[in-house]
C-alpha positions as CSV (number, residue, x, y, z in Angstrom):
1,A,121.3,45.2,65.0
2,S,122.0,46.6,68.4
3,R,122.4,50.2,69.3
4,S,125.3,51.3,71.6
5,P,124.0,52.9,74.8
6,T,126.5,55.8,74.3
7,S,124.5,56.9,71.2
8,E,121.3,57.4,73.0
9,N,120.0,60.7,74.4
10,K,120.2,61.2,78.1
11,K,117.1,62.0,80.2
12,S,117.5,63.7,83.6
13,M,116.2,66.3,86.0
14,S,118.4,69.4,86.0
15,N,117.5,72.1,88.5
16,A,114.1,70.4,88.9
17,R,113.5,70.6,85.1
18,P,113.0,67.6,82.9
19,T,116.0,67.7,80.5
20,I,117.0,65.7,77.4
21,T,120.7,65.9,76.5
22,S,122.3,64.6,73.3
23,A,124.7,61.6,73.6
24,D,127.7,63.9,72.9
25,G,126.5,66.4,75.6
26,R,126.6,69.3,73.1
27,S,122.9,69.9,72.8
28,S,120.1,69.9,75.3
29,L,116.4,70.8,75.9
30,S,114.9,71.5,79.2
31,V,111.2,72.2,80.0
32,R,110.8,75.5,81.9
33,S,107.7,77.0,83.7
34,A,106.9,79.6,86.2
35,V,103.3,80.0,87.6
36,Q,102.3,82.6,90.1
37,L,98.7,83.0,91.3
38,D,97.9,86.2,93.1
39,A,94.8,87.2,95.1
40,A,94.0,90.5,96.9
41,H,91.4,92.4,98.9
42,H,91.5,96.2,99.0
43,D,90.3,98.1,102.1
44,Q,90.0,101.8,101.2
45,D,87.9,104.9,101.6
46,P,86.0,105.5,98.3
47,D,85.6,109.2,99.1
48,R,89.3,109.8,99.3
49,G,90.7,111.1,96.0
50,A,87.3,112.3,94.7
51,T,88.9,115.5,93.5
52,D,92.2,113.9,92.5
53,F,93.5,115.7,89.5
54,R,97.1,114.7,89.4
55,R,97.1,111.3,87.8
56,G,98.1,111.7,84.2
57,S,95.9,109.0,82.7
58,V,94.2,111.9,80.9
59,G,91.2,111.8,78.7
60,A,87.7,113.2,78.4
61,A,85.9,113.2,81.8
62,P,84.9,111.0,83.5
63,N,88.3,109.6,83.7
64,R,88.0,105.8,84.1
65,E,91.2,105.2,86.0
66,T,90.7,108.2,88.3
67,A,87.3,106.8,89.3
68,A,88.6,103.2,89.5
69,A,91.4,104.2,91.9
70,R,88.8,105.2,94.5
71,D,87.4,101.6,94.5
72,L,90.1,99.1,93.5
73,S,88.7,95.7,92.6
74,D,89.3,92.5,94.6
75,G,89.9,89.0,93.1
76,A,92.6,86.7,91.9
77,Y,94.6,86.2,88.7
78,F,97.7,84.6,87.3
79,G,100.4,87.2,87.6
80,R,102.7,84.9,85.6
81,A,102.0,81.7,83.8
82,R,105.0,80.9,81.7
83,V,105.7,77.6,79.9
84,G,108.4,76.8,77.4
85,Y,111.8,75.3,76.9
86,E,115.5,76.2,76.8
87,G,118.8,74.6,76.3
88,N,122.0,74.5,74.2
89,L,122.7,73.8,70.5
90,T,126.1,72.4,69.4
91,R,127.8,73.7,72.6
92,D,128.3,77.3,71.6
93,F,124.6,78.3,71.2
94,T,121.9,78.8,73.8
95,Y,118.2,79.4,73.3
96,R,114.9,79.9,75.1
97,V,111.3,79.9,73.9
98,L,108.8,80.9,76.6
99,A,105.1,81.8,76.2
100,E,103.2,83.9,78.8
101,F,99.6,83.0,79.5
102,G,99.1,85.3,82.5
103,G,100.2,88.9,83.1
104,S,100.1,91.7,85.6
105,G,96.6,93.0,85.0
106,T,96.8,92.1,81.3
107,E,95.6,88.5,81.2
108,G,94.5,87.8,77.6
109,P,95.9,86.2,74.5
110,T,99.2,84.2,74.8
111,R,102.2,86.5,74.4
112,I,105.9,85.9,73.8
113,S,108.0,86.4,76.9
114,D,111.3,85.0,75.5
115,F,112.3,83.9,72.0
116,W,116.0,84.3,71.6
117,L,119.3,82.7,70.5
118,G,122.6,83.3,72.2
119,Y,126.2,82.7,71.1
120,T,128.7,81.9,73.9
121,G,131.8,81.4,71.7
122,F,133.4,84.7,72.9
123,A,133.6,83.7,76.6
124,P,133.1,85.3,79.0
125,F,130.7,87.3,76.8
126,T,127.5,86.1,75.2
127,I,125.8,87.6,72.2
128,Q,122.0,87.5,72.3
129,V,119.4,88.3,69.6
130,G,115.6,88.0,69.6
131,A,112.9,88.8,72.1
132,F,114.1,88.8,75.7
133,S,114.4,91.0,78.8
134,P,117.7,92.9,78.7
135,P,119.4,93.5,82.0
136,A,118.1,96.9,83.1
137,N,118.6,97.2,86.9
138,M,119.3,95.2,90.0
139,D,115.6,94.4,90.8
140,D,115.2,93.3,87.2
141,G,118.1,90.8,87.8
142,I,116.2,88.9,90.4
143,G,114.6,85.9,88.6
144,V,110.8,85.5,88.5
145,E,111.3,82.4,90.6
146,S,113.1,84.4,93.3
147,P,111.1,87.5,94.0
148,L,111.2,89.2,97.4
149,S,107.6,90.6,96.8
150,I,104.7,89.8,94.5
151,E,105.9,92.4,92.0
152,R,109.0,94.5,91.4
153,A,109.2,97.9,93.0
154,S,107.4,100.5,90.9
155,P,110.6,102.7,90.3
156,A,112.5,99.6,89.1
157,E,109.6,98.5,86.9
158,L,109.4,102.0,85.2
159,S,113.2,102.0,84.7
160,R,113.1,98.6,82.9
161,T,110.1,99.3,80.7
162,L,111.7,102.5,79.2
163,G,113.8,100.3,76.9
164,G,113.7,96.8,78.4
165,A,110.9,94.5,79.8
166,D,109.8,91.0,78.8
167,G,109.6,90.3,75.1
168,R,111.8,93.3,74.1
169,I,113.3,92.8,70.6
170,G,117.0,93.5,70.6
171,L,120.6,92.6,70.1
172,G,122.9,92.6,73.1
173,M,126.1,91.4,74.7
174,R,126.5,90.4,78.3
175,G,129.4,89.0,80.3
176,N,130.7,88.4,83.7
177,G,133.8,87.4,85.6
178,A,134.5,86.4,89.2
179,R,133.8,89.9,90.5
180,W,132.0,91.8,87.7
181,M,129.0,91.7,85.4
182,S,128.1,93.9,82.4
183,A,125.4,94.1,79.7
184,L,124.7,96.4,76.8
185,T,121.6,95.9,74.5
186,L,120.3,97.8,71.5
187,T,116.5,97.5,71.7
188,T,113.4,98.3,69.7
189,R,109.7,97.5,70.5
190,T,108.4,94.7,72.5
191,V,106.5,91.9,70.7
192,N,103.4,93.0,72.6
193,D,103.5,96.7,71.8
194,A,100.6,98.4,69.9
195,E,101.5,99.0,66.3
196,V,103.3,102.3,65.5
197,F,104.6,103.8,62.4
198,D,108.2,103.5,63.5
199,S,109.4,101.6,66.6
200,Q,111.5,103.3,69.2
201,L,115.3,102.7,69.4
202,A,117.1,102.6,72.7
203,A,120.3,101.4,74.4
204,V,120.0,99.5,77.8
205,G,123.2,99.1,79.9
206,R,124.2,97.8,83.3
207,F,127.4,97.3,85.1
208,G,128.0,95.8,88.6
209,T,130.8,94.6,90.7
210,L,131.2,92.5,93.8
211,L,133.0,95.1,95.9
212,A,133.6,92.8,98.9
213,T,132.9,89.1,99.5
214,S,133.5,86.3,102.1
215,P,131.7,83.1,103.1
216,D,129.5,85.2,105.3
217,Y,128.7,88.3,103.2
218,N,128.6,89.8,99.6
219,L,128.5,93.5,98.8
220,H,127.4,94.5,95.3
221,V,127.4,98.0,93.8
222,G,126.6,99.1,90.3
223,L,125.0,101.5,87.9
224,N,122.5,101.2,85.1
225,G,120.8,103.3,82.5
226,T,118.6,103.4,79.4
227,Y,118.8,106.0,76.6
228,V,116.0,106.3,74.1
229,F,117.5,107.8,70.9
230,Q,114.3,107.6,68.9
231,P,110.9,107.5,70.7
232,P,108.1,105.6,68.9
233,D,106.8,107.5,65.8
234,Q,103.0,107.7,65.6
235,G,103.1,108.7,61.9
236,S,102.7,111.9,59.9
237,T,98.9,112.0,60.5
238,A,99.5,112.6,64.2
239,A,99.6,116.1,65.6
240,A,103.0,117.7,65.8
241,N,103.2,117.5,69.6
242,Q,101.8,113.9,69.6
243,R,103.9,112.3,66.9
244,H,106.9,111.3,69.2
245,V,105.6,110.7,72.7
246,M,106.7,108.7,75.8
247,R,104.7,107.9,78.9
248,L,105.6,106.7,82.4
249,R,102.8,104.9,84.3
250,D,102.5,101.9,86.6
251,R,100.0,99.8,88.5
252,P,100.4,99.4,92.2
253,E,102.8,96.6,93.4
254,I,99.9,94.3,94.0
255,R,98.4,94.1,90.6
256,V,95.1,92.2,90.9
257,D,93.5,95.5,89.9
258,S,95.0,96.9,86.7
259,T,94.4,100.6,87.6
260,R,97.5,102.7,87.2
261,L,97.8,104.9,90.2
262,V,100.6,107.1,88.7
263,D,100.7,108.2,85.1
264,T,102.4,111.2,83.4
265,G,100.2,111.0,80.3
266,S,101.9,111.4,76.9
267,I,105.0,113.6,76.9
268,D,106.2,115.1,73.6
269,T,109.7,113.7,73.5
270,D,112.8,114.0,71.2
271,S,114.9,111.7,73.4
272,G,114.7,110.4,77.0
273,Y,116.8,108.5,79.5
274,V,116.9,107.0,83.0
275,Y,119.9,106.3,85.1
276,G,120.2,104.4,88.3
277,L,122.6,103.6,91.2
278,E,122.3,100.2,92.8
279,A,123.7,98.5,95.9
280,G,122.9,95.2,97.7
281,V,124.4,93.2,100.5
282,N,123.8,90.0,102.4
283,W,125.3,89.0,105.7
284,K,124.5,85.4,106.7
285,N,120.7,85.3,106.7
286,W,120.2,89.0,106.4
287,Y,119.7,90.9,103.1
288,L,119.4,94.5,102.1
289,Q,119.1,96.2,98.6
290,G,118.3,99.6,97.2
291,E,118.3,101.6,94.0
292,T,117.6,105.2,93.1
293,F,116.5,106.4,89.6
294,R,116.3,109.7,87.6
295,W,114.3,110.1,84.4
296,E,114.7,113.0,82.0
297,F,113.1,113.9,78.7
298,E,114.0,116.3,76.0
299,R,111.1,117.9,74.2
300,T,110.8,118.2,70.4
301,A,110.7,121.5,68.5
302,A,106.9,121.5,68.8
303,T,107.1,122.1,72.5
304,A,110.6,123.5,72.8
305,T,109.3,126.5,74.7
306,L,108.4,124.3,77.6
307,P,111.0,123.1,80.1
308,D,112.3,119.5,79.8
309,P,110.6,117.4,82.5
310,S,112.3,115.1,85.0
311,F,111.2,112.6,87.6
312,D,112.6,110.6,90.5
313,G,112.1,107.3,92.3
314,L,113.8,104.9,94.7
315,Y,113.2,101.8,96.7
316,V,114.8,99.9,99.7
317,Q,114.1,96.3,100.4
318,G,115.4,93.7,102.8
319,S,114.7,90.4,104.5
320,W,115.6,88.1,107.4
321,I,115.5,84.3,106.7
322,L,114.1,82.8,109.9
323,T,115.5,79.3,109.1
324,G,119.1,80.5,108.7
325,E,119.6,80.2,104.9
326,T,121.1,83.0,102.9
327,R,120.0,84.7,99.7
328,R,122.4,83.5,97.0
329,Y,124.4,86.1,95.2
330,D,124.7,85.3,91.5
331,M,127.4,87.2,89.6
332,A,125.9,86.5,86.1
333,S,122.8,88.4,87.0
334,G,124.4,90.7,89.6
335,A,121.5,90.1,92.0
336,F,120.5,88.1,95.1
337,Q,118.4,85.0,94.3
338,S,116.2,82.9,96.6
339,P,117.8,80.7,99.2
340,R,118.2,76.9,98.9
341,P,116.4,75.4,101.9
342,F,118.6,73.4,104.3
343,V,115.6,71.0,104.6
344,P,113.3,71.1,101.6
345,F,109.6,71.1,102.2
346,S,108.2,67.5,102.2
347,S,105.7,65.2,103.8
348,A,108.5,63.6,105.7
349,G,108.7,66.6,108.0
350,G,110.8,69.1,105.9
351,F,109.6,72.7,106.4
352,G,111.7,74.5,103.8
353,A,113.0,78.1,104.1
354,W,111.0,80.9,105.6
355,E,111.7,84.6,105.0
356,L,110.3,87.9,106.4
357,A,110.5,90.7,103.8
358,L,110.0,94.4,103.9
359,R,110.1,97.1,101.2
360,Y,109.5,100.8,100.8
361,S,109.3,102.5,97.4
362,H,108.8,106.1,96.4
363,L,107.9,107.4,93.0
364,D,107.4,111.0,92.1
365,L,105.9,111.6,88.6
366,D,105.0,115.3,89.2
367,F,106.7,118.1,87.4
368,H,105.8,121.8,88.0
369,S,102.5,120.4,89.2
370,G,101.4,123.5,91.2
371,L,99.2,123.6,94.3
372,A,96.4,121.2,94.8
373,G,93.1,122.6,93.6
374,T,94.7,125.1,91.1
375,A,94.6,125.0,87.3
376,A,97.5,123.3,85.7
377,T,100.0,125.4,83.8
378,A,101.1,124.6,80.3
379,D,104.3,122.9,81.5
380,A,102.7,121.0,84.3
381,I,102.8,117.2,84.5
382,R,100.6,115.8,87.2
383,G,101.6,112.2,87.2
384,G,101.2,111.6,90.9
385,V,103.4,110.7,93.9
386,E,103.3,107.1,95.1
387,D,104.7,105.7,98.4
388,I,104.3,102.0,99.1
389,W,105.2,99.8,102.1
390,T,105.2,96.1,101.5
391,F,105.5,93.4,104.1
392,G,105.7,89.7,103.2
393,V,106.4,86.2,104.4
394,N,108.0,83.9,101.8
395,S,108.5,80.2,102.0
């Protein structure tokens, strides 16, 4: 007996990914991977910061991270090493399974980056459930294959980790039209969080619009925010002021060394939130983007006599593509993705696309910190102030 060619699965390369599609075109499976190997050398004065008391990575002296910050380690590691697959099921369902073998300063056992199922039957909206990265801000919308710098800006990273980040378990809805995008996700813990008595509960939202567009330019504006209704519960055995705590901390934007340079320490919290304003524009082969963020925490009854702390951060980044391409604006993600080279890199003489990139980020995790060298007051949070300039060449 012979088999009709139309009943066989189709094999192809879709977006440089090996793909198998069912004969009826309703289901597919594509192999997906993203591997980024980072290396760094730090040139610093080990005596600077010898009396640093503002970082909140608190603990019994000597403080490991305070000491380590004075002599950051050199070396190389896989910032990301993700392998998995994605595709469609019976037309209306999408899925992705992605494992992470690397990690920013956390290389170790394999972790789940994505494990989710989506339903697209309510176009233009998609319902998504499982472990994924909910849209949290504009920098978060730039795909890991399209970064302007090695890592996201620290303020954007702290915004996304409050209720988002990779492997976050949640239920959400996202959608987009010709000139708008939106997303709202109810989230709990990430699959990689340490075990707690009760997981946190948060809502992560983002809305953006293409305010102006033409063949030469795109102007995006938007807003985003995360509200934590229920911080993680450490259980009834924890002290009253340590049962519901939240913490803001981050490594520098080159993460070969895992030391956190800014850290608020644990904050007794009844609820907390972050909101951000975002804008980005490209004009031909020029690109500019920025966001500003504000974090606020409401204390529990155990520390209600202390004022509620707040923190701020922002970043501005831009690029010039020497070879004339443009960063592609994607309405679904509300972000500018990497350019497609006019002449792809090849042994036949293609040199690809080349981009000069610049970023400045500012993060202030101090609250009522007082003067340097003085004792901290009861309401003081000495998380540190971080200013980072990043210059890069991308190809």
